[in-house]
N, C-alpha and C positions, 0 to 999 in steps of 0.2 A: 512349216514355220509357224510359230505361234505369234499372233499379233496381240499384244497386250497394251491396252491404253488405260484400263481400269487400274487405279492405284497411282497413276501419274498425275501429280499436281504441279503445274508449271510454277506457280508462285512459291510453293514449298521447295521445289528443286532449285530455283534461283536463290532463295534464302540460304539453303544448305551450301551451295557453291560459293556464294558470297562470304559466308561465315568461315569456310575453310581457307579460301584464298586470303581473306583479311588476316586470319591467324598466321598464315605463312608469310605475309608481307605487312606487318603491323604499321610500318611507316607510310604505306600507300594511302592515298586519299580514299575515304569510304565511298565517295561518289563515283570515283573511277572504278573501284572494285565492283560496285553495284552495276555500273554500266556494262562492264566487261562480262559479268555474270549473266546479265539479261541477254546480251548479244549472243553469247555462247549457247545458252539454253534455247533461245529462239531459233537458232540454226537447226536444232534437232527436234524441236517440239512436235513437228508433224511427221517424224519418222514412224514407220509402221511398227517397229519394235523399240520400246522405250526403256528396256532393262538397263542399258548402260549410258543413258543420256547424262546422268549426273556425273559419272566418271569422265566421260569425254568432254563435257562442257567445263568441268573443273580444270582439266588439263589445258584446254584452250584459253580459259580466262586467266589461269595462272601464268601461262606463257605471255599473254598480252600485257598483263600487269608487270611482269618481270621485264619485258622489253621496254615498256614505257618508263619504268624506274631507271633502267640503264641509260636510256636516252636523256633523262633529266640530270644524270650525274655528270 
């Protein structure tokens, strides 16, 4: 198994996740989207293989934001 940590930039990954989730939920508060992106990326930042951190983190952040918005409705 290849362990790749080079090329993984946590801040860049958070920004990408945040941007995509915000685009998906334009009515969501930017602070909430940022927080969920940080939580999701942090969860996997120390994973030995980081190839899919952005995809997994985006799915988790998107689900958390969607759940929060549904609860507010």
